[in-house]
Structures are given as structure tokens and as C-alpha cells.
N, C-alpha and C positions, 0 to 999 in steps of 0.2 A: 945850725941855728942856735942863736944865743938863748940861754935858758931853756933849751929844748928838753924833751922828756927822755928818760932812760928807756932801755929796751922793755922793761917790765910794764911800763905804763903806756907805751906807744900805741898799741892796738886799741886799748880802752879809750884813750884820748881821741883817736881817729873816729871811733864809733860815736863818742860824745859830740864831736864837731859835726859829723854827718847829721845827727839829730837837730842840732842848732841850725845848720845851714838849710836842711830840708824844710823845717818849719817856716823859715822866712822866704825861701824860694817859692813854695807852694802858695802861701798866703799872698805874697807879692804878685804872683800870676793871677790869682783870683781877683785881687783889687784892680789889676790892670784891665780886667774885663769890663770895668765900669767906664773906661775912657770913652767919652762921647755919649754916655748913657745916664750920667748922674742927674738928679732932679734939678739942680741949678748949676750954672757955669762955674762958680767958685768951688763948689764941691767936686765937680769934675776934675778940676786942677788939683784940689787937695788930695783926693784919693789917688790920683796919678803920682803925686809927689810922695805920698806914703808908700805906694807900691815901689817906687824907685829906691826909697830908703831901705826897704826890706830886701830888695834884690841886691842892693849894694852890700848889705850885711851878709846875705847868703853867699855872694861871690867871694868876699873876704874869708868867710869861714870855710867854704869848700876849697878854696885855694890853699889855706893853711892845712886842711885835712890831707889834701893831695901831697903837699910837701912832706908832711910827717909820715904819711903812708909809704912814700918812696917807690911807687909803682908807675911813675911817669904819667900820672893822670892829672890834668889841669881842671879848673873849676867847670869849664864847658863840658869836658868829658863826663864829669860826675853829674852834671845837670841833665845832659841830653842823651847819654848812652847807658843809663841804668834802667832796669825794669822796675815796674811798680812794687814788686815784692822786695826790692833792694832799697827802697825809700823808707825812712824811719820817721817821717813827719807825723805829727798828731792828726788824728781824724778830724779834729775841730777845724783845722785850716783848709782841709780839702773839700769841705762841704760847699755845694753850689751857692752862689750869691743870694738866691732868693730875692726878696724885696729889699728895699733900702734899710728897713729896720733890722732885718736879719743880718745884713752886712755890717751894720754899725755895732750890733750886739756882739758878733763874732770878733770884730776888731777890738772892741773894748775889753772883752775877756782876755784876748791874747796880749794886748798892749799892757794891761795891768801886770800880767805874768812876765812879759819881756822886760818891762821896766825894772821890776824887782830882781829878776835874774841878771840883767846887765849890770845893775848896781853892785851885786855881789861878785860877779866874775871879774870886775876890775881889780880884785885882789888876787887873781890867779898868778901862780908862779911862772906861767908861760907868758912871757912879755908880749908876744904877738896877740894872744887871746885877750889879755888885759887891755891892750890898745883897741882892739875891735869892740870890746865891751864898753869902753869909755865913750867911743863914738856912738855906739848903739844906745847907750843910756840917754844921751842928749836927744837922739831922734825919737826914741820910744816915749820920752817925757812929753814931747809934742803929740805923738800919736794918742797917748792916753788922755791928754787934755782935750784934744779934738773930739775923740769918740765919746768922752764923758759929756761934753757939751751937747752932743747930739742925743745921747741917752736921756738927758734931762729935757731937752727940747721936745723930743718925741713922746716921752713918758708923760710929760705934763702939758702936752699939746691938745689936739682935738681928741674926740672919742675914738676916732679911727686910728690915729697915730699911736694912741695909748694901747689900744687893743693889738695892733700889729707888733708893737714892742714887747708886750706881754707874751704873745705867741712865740716870738723869736727867742726870748729868754727861756721859755718853757722847752722849746725844741733843742736849744743848744746846751742846756745845763748838763745833760748826761755826758757830754764830751769833755767837760772841764775836769773831771776827776783824774784822768790819766795825765793831764797836764801838770798836776801838782804831786803826782806819785813818782818819787825818785827810786831807782833800783840799784843793783850792784854796780852799774857803770859809774854813777855819781859817787857811790860809796867808796869804790876803789880809788877814784881820783882824789877824793877827800882824804883818804888814809895816806896817800902818797903826797899830800900837801900841794896837789896841783890846782885844786879849786877849794874854796871855803865851803863850810857847811851850808847846804841849800834848804834844809828842812824848815828854817824860819819863814821861807817864802809863802808856804800854804796859809798859815794863819793871817799873815799880812794881806795876802790876796783876798781872802774871805772878808777881811775887815774893810778893805777898799771897795770891793764889789757890793757888799751889803749896804754900805753907806750911800753909794750912788743909786742903787736900786730903790732904797727907801726914799731918797730925795726925789727920785723920778716916779714915785708912787707905783712901782712895779713890785709885785709879790714874788719873793724868792720861791721857786718851785717846791712844792710840798715833799717831793720824793727825796730832797736833801735830808729830811728828817728820818727817812727809812734806814739810814746808816751809811756813813761815808759821804763823799762829796756829791755823788749823784745817785745814791741809793742803789736799788736793784736794777735800775735802768742804765747803769754806767757802761760805757764801752771801754775796751782795753785791747792791748796787743799791737798798737801802732808802732811802738819802738822795736818790735820784732818782725815788722814787715806785713802785718795784717791791716788791711785797709778796706774802705767801702768801695763800691763799684765806681764811685765818682773820680777816684784818683786816676784810674786807667784812661778814662775819657780826657781828663785834664792833660795827662802826659802825652797822649796821642796828638793833641793840638799843639802843645808846647814844644815837642821834640821833632815835629814832622820836617821842618826845614833843615835842621842839622843832620837828621838821618837821611834825608833825600839827597843832600849834597855834603857828605862827610869830609870831603877834601877841599871844600870851598874856602877861599881866603877873602876876607872883607877889608 
């Protein structure tokens, strides 16, 4: 593979790609659950298209991970034949859809992160990753704009829509901390000049989110002030395979066809 990693960074890079692919795979599946159930027809199509974008990103990232890993595992193998503890997606994206406000707030938080991350990963020394990031940046820019418009529409709408959006933000805020907390995986890749420094993402994400929540007249949850992104209520451990009970149920539904007919050809 042109511009491929050396032996020292291969395993770390594969882990990083799993994280990226799993985030988009799981959120894409969650959004696909709205197909036929969104509040208006145009939004039904919009959420389905966003889900397809995320699944396309996931497919490319997991395919690249499989190629670098060298264990003869394709993207379908990685999506459908791993157990819940082997997934490293954020707990944010595996949460059930809830009501429409909850889905929009979750999409907005992740899209702001994905857009900033994709922008920086375009500078990766891995040509294939940089290419995936470039495409993902364009797609996530639309996802961010679309979810932002709904944040404002619901936050500044009726008393009920405002209340539902405030509840959604309150419930989801504790999941945002680990999304912005990078660990030794990203640090090692940065040291090897595989990816650029990702630390500037957190303050920019906070700036974008704070501006939109303020415009939407939504109060930023007070537990942010307790220390850290989500204070004492923050969740962690997703990158090490620790998940809520929701992921197992999601995977059971998502993987049942491939596991029931593992040798099927379509």
C-alpha cells in the first residue's frame, strides 16, 4: 500500500481505524432506524441519506483497517462478526434514538466532532486515510448544517419542542467527554507523523456547540462546570470495549442476517 505504515505503527493505526469505523457504523445504523418513521417525508429522506453517508465512511475505514491488519478480514467481517466487547465506538452513538429531539442532538454533537476530525485527518500521511477524510469532511459539513438547523428550529420553536431539546441535551451531555478525550493511540500516531495533532478539536467543538445552544436558547448542562466536559457524570471506557446494554441489542439486530447465512452470496 502506497504511503502505508511501518510495522511499529500498524497495530495502533488499525485500532484507530476501528474506532473511526465503529463510530460511523453504529450511528449510521441508529439513523437508519428512522426510515419510514421521521416526522415529515423530507426528514425521512434526509436522515436516510445521512445514515448512508456514515455507513459509506464506515465501510471505507473498516476496509482500510482490514487491509492494514492483514488477517484477511473484509469490512463485512469486521461489521458483522465481532462481538460487542470488540467494538470501540463511543457510547454516544449507540444510545437508542429516543424522540426526534434526542436524535437531532446526538447527531449534532457527533457531526460537529466528525467535521473537525475529518478536516484534520486530511493531513494524514496515510494517503488512503486522507482521502476518506476529505470525502467525510464534505459529508459531515452537510450533517452539521442540517442538525444545526433542527437544533435552532426545535430550541426556538414551541414550548414543548424547546423542552424536549433541553432534556435531550441534558441526557446526552455526559457522553460527549470521551468523544473529545484522546489517549495513547492518537498520541502514538501523532508522534509517528501519521496523523496531525487532534487536541485543538476539543476547544473548537466546545465553541461551536456553545454558540448553537445559546442561539437555540438551550442551557448548557450545569454539570459541565463540575470539572471536565461532563463533570462527575461522564461516561468512559468505550474505546476499550465497555458499552451500555444498548449496543448488544443493536448488534443482534444488525448482524442477524449475516450470521444466519454466513456463506450467502448476494
